[in-house]
C-alpha angles and dihedrals in degrees: 000000000000091000091056091054090051092051090052088063092062126092131192114276121228101217092187088075089063101045091099089066095053116114121185133192122231093261092051092051090049091051093049095044096040096235136120125260089246091055093048093048092049094045091047090056096039096046093036091232108186116242137174130220134070106225096030130019116251119199126204124213092268091054089049090052090051091050091049092049090051090050091049092051092047090050088054091056105266120138116241096264093050091044091054091048091048092049092050092047092047092049090050092056118101110261095249091056094045091062093055 
């Protein structure tokens, strides 16, 4: 019975409120985005995607979104330069327009 009372104290957690704290390593970003480490390294330099870390690059959630937008644009046939431009333009849109 004591366990039930403890469970009653818990409430659902809205993980979206914590996404800004997420930090991912290069390999994790590659796995999520479905690209190689060479691609990510090249795209990071070419698109000037901000990262943290000295010995190994660390990507925040916004950098991951940029990488995934570039991947999406590349998958739709854009060359890398156009994919980077499309990702930047999309990210600059107000949130309500981005969903349309």
